[in-house]
Every structure is written in structure tokens, then in C-alpha cells.
N, CA, C and O atoms as a GROMACS GRO file, in nm:
protein
  468
    1UNK      N    1  20.482  41.889  10.393
    1UNK     CA    2  20.389  41.781  10.377
    1UNK      C    3  20.256  41.825  10.437
    1UNK      O    4  20.251  41.882  10.546
    2UNK      N    5  20.151  41.799  10.364
    2UNK     CA    6  20.018  41.837  10.409
    2UNK      C    7  19.960  41.735  10.506
    2UNK      O    8  20.023  41.635  10.540
    3UNK      N    9  19.839  41.763  10.549
    3UNK     CA   10  19.770  41.669  10.638
    3UNK      C   11  19.728  41.543  10.565
    3UNK      O   12  19.726  41.434  10.624
    4UNK      N   13  19.696  41.555  10.438
    4UNK     CA   14  19.649  41.442  10.360
    4UNK      C   15  19.751  41.400  10.255
    4UNK      O   16  19.768  41.281  10.228
    5UNK      N   17  19.819  41.497  10.195
    5UNK     CA   18  19.915  41.470  10.090
    5UNK      C   19  20.051  41.433  10.149
    5UNK      O   20  20.107  41.508  10.229
    6UNK      N   21  20.102  41.319  10.108
    6UNK     CA   22  20.230  41.271  10.160
    6UNK      C   23  20.337  41.285  10.052
    6UNK      O   24  20.312  41.254   9.935
    7UNK      N   25  20.454  41.331  10.090
    7UNK     CA   26  20.567  41.344  10.000
    7UNK      C   27  20.661  41.228  10.026
    7UNK      O   28  20.697  41.200  10.141
    8UNK      N   29  20.701  41.159   9.918
    8UNK     CA   30  20.791  41.044   9.932
    8UNK      C   31  20.909  41.057   9.837
    8UNK      O   32  20.898  41.113   9.728
    9UNK      N   33  21.020  41.005   9.882
    9UNK     CA   34  21.137  40.987   9.797
    9UNK      C   35  21.146  40.836   9.776
    9UNK      O   36  21.151  40.761   9.873
   10UNK      N   37  21.147  40.791   9.649
   10UNK     CA   38  21.144  40.647   9.625
   10UNK      C   39  21.230  40.606   9.507
   10UNK      O   40  21.265  40.689   9.422
   11UNK      N   41  21.264  40.480   9.503
   11UNK     CA   42  21.338  40.422   9.392
   11UNK      C   43  21.247  40.323   9.322
   11UNK      O   44  21.176  40.245   9.385
   12UNK      N   45  21.249  40.329   9.189
   12UNK     CA   46  21.161  40.242   9.112
   12UNK      C   47  21.230  40.206   8.980
   12UNK      O   48  21.299  40.290   8.922
   13UNK      N   49  21.212  40.085   8.935
   13UNK     CA   50  21.268  40.042   8.808
   13UNK      C   51  21.183  40.100   8.695
   13UNK      O   52  21.062  40.077   8.689
   14UNK      N   53  21.249  40.175   8.607
   14UNK     CA   54  21.172  40.240   8.500
   14UNK      C   55  21.136  40.144   8.387
   14UNK      O   56  21.035  40.165   8.320
   15UNK      N   57  21.216  40.040   8.364
   15UNK     CA   58  21.190  39.946   8.256
   15UNK      C   59  21.224  39.806   8.304
   15UNK      O   60  21.341  39.769   8.312
   16UNK      N   61  21.122  39.728   8.336
   16UNK     CA   62  21.143  39.594   8.388
   16UNK      C   63  21.212  39.503   8.287
   16UNK      O   64  21.278  39.407   8.326
   17UNK      N   65  21.198  39.532   8.159
   17UNK     CA   66  21.266  39.454   8.056
   17UNK      C   67  21.418  39.463   8.069
   17UNK      O   68  21.489  39.369   8.034
   18UNK      N   69  21.466  39.576   8.119
   18UNK     CA   70  21.610  39.593   8.139
   18UNK      C   71  21.662  39.499   8.248
   18UNK      O   72  21.777  39.455   8.241
   19UNK      N   73  21.580  39.470   8.346
   19UNK     CA   74  21.618  39.376   8.452
   19UNK      C   75  21.643  39.238   8.391
   19UNK      O   76  21.742  39.172   8.422
   20UNK      N   77  21.551  39.196   8.304
   20UNK     CA   78  21.563  39.065   8.238
   20UNK      C   79  21.684  39.060   8.145
   20UNK      O   80  21.748  38.956   8.134
   21UNK      N   81  21.714  39.170   8.078
   21UNK     CA   82  21.830  39.173   7.988
   21UNK      C   83  21.962  39.174   8.064
   21UNK      O   84  22.057  39.108   8.023
   22UNK      N   85  21.968  39.248   8.173
   22UNK     CA   86  22.093  39.266   8.245
   22UNK      C   87  22.129  39.147   8.335
   22UNK      O   88  22.246  39.114   8.350
   23UNK      N   89  22.027  39.083   8.393
   23UNK     CA   90  22.052  38.973   8.487
   23UNK      C   91  21.966  38.851   8.456
   23UNK      O   92  21.887  38.809   8.541
   24UNK      N   93  21.978  38.792   8.336
   24UNK     CA   94  21.888  38.682   8.298
   24UNK      C   95  21.900  38.558   8.386
   24UNK      O   96  21.800  38.492   8.413
   25UNK      N   97  22.020  38.524   8.430
   25UNK     CA   98  22.035  38.405   8.516
   25UNK      C   99  21.969  38.427   8.651
   25UNK      O  100  21.909  38.335   8.706
   26UNK      N  101  21.980  38.547   8.705
   26UNK     CA  102  21.916  38.577   8.833
   26UNK      C  103  21.764  38.582   8.818
   26UNK      O  104  21.691  38.535   8.906
   27UNK      N  105  21.717  38.638   8.708
   27UNK     CA  106  21.573  38.643   8.682
   27UNK      C  107  21.518  38.501   8.674
   27UNK      O  108  21.412  38.472   8.730
   28UNK      N  109  21.588  38.413   8.605
   28UNK     CA  110  21.544  38.274   8.594
   28UNK      C  111  21.545  38.204   8.730
   28UNK      O  112  21.465  38.114   8.754
   29UNK      N  113  21.635  38.244   8.817
   29UNK     CA  114  21.642  38.187   8.952
   29UNK      C  115  21.528  38.238   9.040
   29UNK      O  116  21.475  38.163   9.122
   30UNK      N  117  21.492  38.364   9.022
   30UNK     CA  118  21.391  38.426   9.108
   30UNK      C  119  21.248  38.399   9.063
   30UNK      O  120  21.159  38.380   9.145
   31UNK      N  121  21.228  38.396   8.932
   31UNK     CA  122  21.091  38.392   8.880
   31UNK      C  123  21.073  38.282   8.777
   31UNK      O  124  21.152  38.266   8.684
   32UNK      N  125  20.967  38.208   8.797
   32UNK     CA  126  20.930  38.106   8.700
   32UNK      C  127  20.832  38.168   8.601
   32UNK      O  128  20.759  38.261   8.634
   33UNK      N  129  20.833  38.118   8.482
   33UNK     CA  130  20.738  38.162   8.380
   33UNK      C  131  20.614  38.074   8.390
   33UNK      O  132  20.628  37.962   8.439
   34UNK      N  133  20.499  38.113   8.349
   34UNK     CA  134  20.471  38.243   8.291
   34UNK      C  135  20.463  38.351   8.399
   34UNK      O  136  20.446  38.323   8.518
   35UNK      N  137  20.477  38.471   8.355
   35UNK     CA  138  20.476  38.586   8.444
   35UNK      C  139  20.338  38.605   8.504
   35UNK      O  140  20.238  38.609   8.432
   36UNK      N  141  20.334  38.617   8.636
   36UNK     CA  142  20.205  38.638   8.701
   36UNK      C  143  20.171  38.787   8.700
   36UNK      O  144  20.257  38.870   8.725
   37UNK      N  145  20.047  38.820   8.672
   37UNK     CA  146  20.007  38.960   8.665
   37UNK      C  147  20.004  39.026   8.803
   37UNK      O  148  19.982  38.961   8.904
   38UNK      N  149  20.027  39.155   8.803
   38UNK     CA  150  20.014  39.232   8.926
   38UNK      C  151  20.143  39.259   9.000
   38UNK      O  152  20.160  39.370   9.051
   39UNK      N  153  20.233  39.165   9.007
   39UNK     CA  154  20.359  39.183   9.081
   39UNK      C  155  20.463  39.244   8.989
   39UNK      O  156  20.489  39.193   8.880
   40UNK      N  157  20.521  39.353   9.033
   40UNK     CA  158  20.628  39.417   8.957
   40UNK      C  159  20.750  39.325   8.951
   40UNK      O  160  20.768  39.240   9.038
   41UNK      N  161  20.831  39.343   8.848
   41UNK     CA  162  20.955  39.267   8.832
   41UNK      C  163  21.070  39.363   8.811
   41UNK      O  164  21.137  39.361   8.708
   42UNK      N  165  21.091  39.446   8.910
   42UNK     CA  166  21.200  39.542   8.904
   42UNK      C  167  21.319  39.495   8.984
   42UNK      O  168  21.325  39.381   9.029
   43UNK      N  169  21.414  39.585   9.001
   43UNK     CA  170  21.538  39.553   9.072
   43UNK      C  171  21.508  39.515   9.218
   43UNK      O  172  21.558  39.414   9.268
   44UNK      N  173  21.428  39.595   9.284
   44UNK     CA  174  21.397  39.569   9.426
   44UNK      C  175  21.326  39.434   9.442
   44UNK      O  176  21.358  39.356   9.531
   45UNK      N  177  21.229  39.409   9.355
   45UNK     CA  178  21.155  39.282   9.363
   45UNK      C  179  21.246  39.164   9.334
   45UNK      O  180  21.231  39.058   9.395
   46UNK      N  181  21.340  39.180   9.241
   46UNK     CA  182  21.435  39.073   9.212
   46UNK      C  183  21.516  39.038   9.336
   46UNK      O  184  21.531  38.921   9.371
   47UNK      N  185  21.567  39.139   9.402
   47UNK     CA  186  21.647  39.117   9.523
   47UNK      C  187  21.562  39.050   9.632
   47UNK      O  188  21.606  38.953   9.695
   48UNK      N  189  21.442  39.101   9.653
   48UNK     CA  190  21.354  39.044   9.756
   48UNK      C  191  21.322  38.898   9.727
   48UNK      O  192  21.329  38.814   9.817
   49UNK      N  193  21.288  38.869   9.602
   49UNK     CA  194  21.248  38.733   9.568
   49UNK      C  195  21.367  38.636   9.569
   49UNK      O  196  21.351  38.520   9.607
   50UNK      N  197  21.484  38.683   9.528
   50UNK     CA  198  21.603  38.598   9.540
   50UNK      C  199  21.632  38.566   9.685
   50UNK      O  200  21.663  38.451   9.718
   51UNK      N  201  21.624  38.664   9.771
   51UNK     CA  202  21.650  38.643   9.915
   51UNK      C  203  21.548  38.546   9.974
   51UNK      O  204  21.585  38.457  10.050
   52UNK      N  205  21.421  38.564   9.939
   52UNK     CA  206  21.318  38.473   9.989
   52UNK      C  207  21.344  38.329   9.944
   52UNK      O  208  21.339  38.236  10.024
   53UNK      N  209  21.373  38.312   9.816
   53UNK     CA  210  21.397  38.177   9.763
   53UNK      C  211  21.522  38.115   9.826
   53UNK      O  212  21.525  37.995   9.853
   54UNK      N  213  21.623  38.197   9.850
   54UNK     CA  214  21.745  38.148   9.915
   54UNK      C  215  21.714  38.099  10.056
   54UNK      O  216  21.753  37.988  10.094
   55UNK      N  217  21.644  38.180  10.132
   55UNK     CA  218  21.612  38.145  10.270
   55UNK      C  219  21.517  38.026  10.281
   55UNK      O  220  21.522  37.951  10.378
   56UNK      N  221  21.430  38.009  10.182
   56UNK     CA  222  21.335  37.898  10.184
   56UNK      C  223  21.394  37.770  10.126
   56UNK      O  224  21.325  37.667  10.122
   57UNK      N  225  21.519  37.774  10.081
   57UNK     CA  226  21.582  37.657  10.023
   57UNK      C  227  21.530  37.623   9.885
   57UNK      O  228  21.535  37.507   9.844
   58UNK      N  229  21.479  37.721   9.814
   58UNK     CA  230  21.421  37.699   9.682
   58UNK      C  231  21.522  37.716   9.568
   58UNK      O  232  21.487  37.700   9.451
   59UNK      N  233  21.644  37.750   9.602
   59UNK     CA  234  21.752  37.759   9.503
   59UNK      C  235  21.837  37.635   9.520
   59UNK      O  236  21.876  37.602   9.633
   60UNK      N  237  21.867  37.564   9.411
   60UNK     CA  238  21.950  37.444   9.424
   60UNK      C  239  22.077  37.472   9.504
   60UNK      O  240  22.136  37.580   9.494
   61UNK      N  241  22.117  37.374   9.582
   61UNK     CA  242  22.227  37.392   9.676
   61UNK      C  243  22.356  37.443   9.612
   61UNK      O  244  22.421  37.532   9.667
   62UNK      N  245  22.393  37.388   9.497
   62UNK     CA  246  22.517  37.432   9.433
   62UNK      C  247  22.508  37.578   9.388
   62UNK      O  248  22.606  37.652   9.398
   63UNK      N  249  22.393  37.616   9.338
   63UNK     CA  250  22.375  37.755   9.297
   63UNK      C  251  22.370  37.846   9.419
   63UNK      O  252  22.426  37.956   9.418
   64UNK      N  253  22.302  37.803   9.523
   64UNK     CA  254  22.294  37.882   9.647
   64UNK      C  255  22.432  37.906   9.706
   64UNK      O  256  22.460  38.015   9.755
   65UNK      N  257  22.516  37.804   9.701
   65UNK     CA  258  22.653  37.820   9.751
   65UNK      C  259  22.731  37.921   9.667
   65UNK      O  260  22.812  37.997   9.721
   66UNK      N  261  22.708  37.922   9.538
   66UNK     CA  262  22.782  38.010   9.447
   66UNK      C  263  22.738  38.156   9.457
   66UNK      O  264  22.821  38.246   9.455
   67UNK      N  265  22.608  38.178   9.468
   67UNK     CA  266  22.558  38.317   9.463
   67UNK      C  267  22.491  38.363   9.592
   67UNK      O  268  22.447  38.478   9.601
   68UNK      N  269  22.481  38.277   9.689
   68UNK     CA  270  22.410  38.310   9.813
   68UNK      C  271  22.463  38.433   9.884
   68UNK      O  272  22.386  38.518   9.929
   69UNK      N  273  22.594  38.444   9.894
   69UNK     CA  274  22.652  38.560   9.964
   69UNK      C  275  22.624  38.689   9.889
   69UNK      O  276  22.598  38.792   9.951
   70UNK      N  277  22.630  38.685   9.758
   70UNK     CA  278  22.596  38.804   9.678
   70UNK      C  279  22.450  38.842   9.696
   70UNK      O  280  22.417  38.961   9.703
   71UNK      N  281  22.364  38.744   9.702
   71UNK     CA  282  22.222  38.772   9.724
   71UNK      C  283  22.203  38.839   9.860
   71UNK      O  284  22.128  38.936   9.872
   72UNK      N  285  22.270  38.788   9.961
   72UNK     CA  286  22.258  38.848  10.095
   72UNK      C  287  22.312  38.992  10.096
   72UNK      O  288  22.252  39.081  10.155
   73UNK      N  289  22.425  39.014  10.029
   73UNK     CA  290  22.480  39.150  10.022
   73UNK      C  291  22.386  39.243   9.947
   73UNK      O  292  22.367  39.358   9.986
   74UNK      N  293  22.328  39.194   9.838
   74UNK     CA  294  22.233  39.274   9.762
   74UNK      C  295  22.112  39.310   9.847
   74UNK      O  296  22.063  39.423   9.842
   75UNK      N  297  22.066  39.215   9.926
   75UNK     CA  298  21.952  39.243  10.013
   75UNK      C  299  21.987  39.348  10.119
   75UNK      O  300  21.907  39.436  10.148
   76UNK      N  301  22.106  39.337  10.176
   76UNK     CA  302  22.151  39.438  10.273
   76UNK      C  303  22.159  39.576  10.208
   76UNK      O  304  22.122  39.676  10.269
   77UNK      N  305  22.207  39.581  10.085
   77UNK     CA  306  22.212  39.709  10.013
   77UNK      C  307  22.071  39.762   9.987
   77UNK      O  308  22.047  39.883   9.996
   78UNK      N  309  21.977  39.674   9.956
   78UNK     CA  310  21.838  39.714   9.936
   78UNK      C  311  21.783  39.778  10.064
   78UNK      O  312  21.716  39.881  10.058
   79UNK      N  313  21.813  39.717  10.178
   79UNK     CA  314  21.768  39.773  10.305
   79UNK      C  315  21.831  39.910  10.331
   79UNK      O  316  21.763  40.002  10.377
   80UNK      N  317  21.959  39.923  10.300
   80UNK     CA  318  22.028  40.053  10.317
   80UNK      C  319  21.969  40.158  10.223
   80UNK      O  320  21.954  40.274  10.261
   81UNK      N  321  21.936  40.117  10.102
   81UNK     CA  322  21.874  40.206  10.005
   81UNK      C  323  21.739  40.257  10.057
   81UNK      O  324  21.711  40.377  10.053
   82UNK      N  325  21.658  40.166  10.106
   82UNK     CA  326  21.527  40.204  10.159
   82UNK      C  327  21.541  40.296  10.280
   82UNK      O  328  21.463  40.390  10.296
   83UNK      N  329  21.640  40.270  10.365
   83UNK     CA  330  21.662  40.357  10.481
   83UNK      C  331  21.705  40.497  10.436
   83UNK      O  332  21.655  40.597  10.488
   84UNK      N  333  21.796  40.503  10.341
   84UNK     CA  334  21.841  40.634  10.291
   84UNK      C  335  21.723  40.711  10.231
   84UNK      O  336  21.711  40.832  10.253
   85UNK      N  337  21.638  40.643  10.157
   85UNK     CA  338  21.521  40.710  10.100
   85UNK      C  339  21.426  40.756  10.210
   85UNK      O  340  21.373  40.867  10.205
   86UNK      N  341  21.405  40.671  10.308
   86UNK     CA  342  21.318  40.706  10.420
   86UNK      C  343  21.371  40.823  10.501
   86UNK      O  344  21.294  40.898  10.560
   87UNK      N  345  21.503  40.837  10.505
   87UNK     CA  346  21.566  40.947  10.577
   87UNK      C  347  21.586  41.071  10.490
   87UNK      O  348  21.652  41.166  10.530
   88UNK      N  349  21.527  41.069  10.369
   88UNK     CA  350  21.534  41.181  10.274
   88UNK      C  351  21.679  41.212  10.237
   88UNK      O  352  21.721  41.327  10.237
   89UNK      N  353  21.753  41.106  10.204
   89UNK     CA  354  21.892  41.120  10.162
   89UNK      C  355  21.907  41.063  10.020
   89UNK      O  356  21.967  40.957  10.002
   90UNK      N  357  21.852  41.132   9.920
   90UNK     CA  358  21.853  41.078   9.784
   90UNK      C  359  21.994  41.061   9.727
   90UNK      O  360  22.016  40.969   9.648
   91UNK      N  361  22.087  41.145   9.764
   91UNK     CA  362  22.224  41.132   9.713
   91UNK      C  363  22.287  41.002   9.763
   91UNK      O  364  22.353  40.931   9.687
   92UNK      N  365  22.268  40.973   9.890
   92UNK     CA  366  22.319  40.848   9.947
   92UNK      C  367  22.250  40.729   9.882
   92UNK      O  368  22.314  40.628   9.851
   93UNK      N  369  22.118  40.739   9.863
   93UNK     CA  370  22.043  40.632   9.798
   93UNK      C  371  22.093  40.608   9.657
   93UNK      O  372  22.102  40.494   9.613
   94UNK      N  373  22.126  40.714   9.586
   94UNK     CA  374  22.177  40.701   9.450
   94UNK      C  375  22.308  40.623   9.449
   94UNK      O  376  22.327  40.535   9.366
   95UNK      N  377  22.397  40.655   9.541
   95UNK     CA  378  22.525  40.583   9.550
   95UNK      C  379  22.501  40.435   9.581
   95UNK      O  380  22.564  40.348   9.521
   96UNK      N  381  22.411  40.408   9.672
   96UNK     CA  382  22.380  40.269   9.708
   96UNK      C  383  22.318  40.195   9.590
   96UNK      O  384  22.342  40.076   9.572
   97UNK      N  385  22.239  40.265   9.508
   97UNK     CA  386  22.176  40.199   9.394
   97UNK      C  387  22.282  40.145   9.297
   97UNK      O  388  22.265  40.037   9.240
   98UNK      N  389  22.391  40.219   9.278
   98UNK     CA  390  22.500  40.170   9.194
   98UNK      C  391  22.567  40.048   9.257
   98UNK      O  392  22.600  39.952   9.188
   99UNK      N  393  22.587  40.052   9.388
   99UNK     CA  394  22.646  39.938   9.458
   99UNK      C  395  22.557  39.815   9.446
   99UNK      O  396  22.606  39.704   9.427
  100UNK      N  397  22.428  39.835   9.456
  100UNK     CA  398  22.332  39.726   9.445
  100UNK      C  399  22.338  39.664   9.306
  100UNK      O  400  22.342  39.542   9.292
  101UNK      N  401  22.337  39.746   9.204
  101UNK     CA  402  22.345  39.694   9.068
  101UNK      C  403  22.477  39.621   9.042
  101UNK      O  404  22.479  39.519   8.973
  102UNK      N  405  22.586  39.673   9.097
  102UNK     CA  406  22.716  39.606   9.082
  102UNK      C  407  22.714  39.469   9.150
  102UNK      O  408  22.768  39.372   9.097
  103UNK      N  409  22.651  39.461   9.266
  103UNK     CA  410  22.643  39.332   9.337
  103UNK      C  411  22.560  39.232   9.257
  103UNK      O  412  22.596  39.115   9.248
  104UNK      N  413  22.449  39.277   9.201
  104UNK     CA  414  22.367  39.189   9.117
  104UNK      C  415  22.446  39.144   8.994
  104UNK      O  416  22.436  39.028   8.953
  105UNK      N  417  22.523  39.233   8.936
  105UNK     CA  418  22.603  39.196   8.819
  105UNK      C  419  22.710  39.094   8.855
  105UNK      O  420  22.739  39.005   8.776
  106UNK      N  421  22.768  39.105   8.973
  106UNK     CA  422  22.866  39.006   9.019
  106UNK      C  423  22.800  38.870   9.037
  106UNK      O  424  22.856  38.768   8.998
  107UNK      N  425  22.682  38.869   9.095
  107UNK     CA  426  22.608  38.743   9.114
  107UNK      C  427  22.570  38.684   8.978
  107UNK      O  428  22.578  38.563   8.958
  108UNK      N  429  22.528  38.770   8.886
  108UNK     CA  430  22.491  38.725   8.752
  108UNK      C  431  22.610  38.660   8.682
  108UNK      O  432  22.597  38.555   8.620
  109UNK      N  433  22.725  38.723   8.692
  109UNK     CA  434  22.845  38.670   8.628
  109UNK      C  435  22.879  38.531   8.683
  109UNK      O  436  22.913  38.441   8.607
  110UNK      N  437  22.868  38.515   8.813
  110UNK     CA  438  22.894  38.386   8.876
  110UNK      C  439  22.791  38.284   8.830
  110UNK      O  440  22.827  38.171   8.795
  111UNK      N  441  22.664  38.321   8.831
  111UNK     CA  442  22.557  38.228   8.794
  111UNK      C  443  22.566  38.191   8.646
  111UNK      O  444  22.539  38.077   8.610
  112UNK      N  445  22.602  38.286   8.561
  112UNK     CA  446  22.605  38.261   8.418
  112UNK      C  447  22.723  38.176   8.375
  112UNK      O  448  22.712  38.099   8.279
  113UNK      N  449  22.836  38.187   8.445
  113UNK     CA  450  22.955  38.113   8.400
  113UNK      C  451  22.958  37.969   8.448
  113UNK      O  452  23.038  37.889   8.399
  114UNK      N  453  22.871  37.935   8.542
  114UNK     CA  454  22.866  37.799   8.593
  114UNK      C  455  22.742  37.728   8.545
  114UNK      O  456  22.637  37.790   8.528
  115UNK      N  457  22.753  37.602   8.523
  115UNK     CA  458  22.638  37.520   8.483
  115UNK      C  459  22.576  37.460   8.608
  115UNK      O  460  22.639  37.383   8.680
  116UNK      N  461  22.452  37.498   8.634
  116UNK     CA  462  22.381  37.445   8.751
  116UNK      C  463  22.272  37.350   8.704
  116UNK      O  464  22.220  37.361   8.593
  117UNK      N  465  22.240  37.258   8.790
  117UNK     CA  466  22.131  37.164   8.757
  117UNK      C  467  21.996  37.228   8.776
  117UNK      O  468  21.894  37.163   8.753
   0.00000   0.00000   0.00000
């Protein structure tokens, strides 16, 4: 690493449209339309915004009870992913990324199969 040039290992969503296709119920829970410009809508942002809305009581109680634990687990995985990347452990981060996506898919399945108000 140079004095001015910084080298980073990072995770980024390559196609935000895939997030909307894969987890539509979670996307609807996290983000209201219309889409605001400037803020990315990737996997990491989905997890962050779901966690924020959960903690602020912005998710209806019945839905929060159904998917709240999955959201918390996803957020913990996001933190572990960021730590692995910060520690220059891309292989570990890759494994965690699959765990994170699986957790989001579990939450999506729960949210999609139940009718919430």
C-alpha cells in the first residue's frame, strides 16, 4: 500500500435488480417507492435498512415477530463479513456471503408465505 493509494478488499452487489428479484418481500419492507437517488440498493444496504427499520419499530409488529430474528442474524453476518474483509480474509468473507444470502432467503420465505397487514 502506498502513502496515498489505498488497497481495499470489499463486497459489492453487482446488480441491484437481482436483490429486488430474489427478496421482493424484504425489499418492500425495507424501501418505499419511489426509489430515492444516490443510495445504493444492494445486499448490504438491504440488511442495514431492515435492521434500522426493525430497531425503530417501523416494521409492523406481526411481521417483525416473524422475520426479526432473521434480520438480526443477517445483520450479524454482515458485520462478520465486513470484519473478514477488513482483516484481508476474502475466502472467509466469501463463505459468510453465502450464509448471509441464505439467511435473507429464509427471511424472504417467511415473509412471503404469510399475509401481513
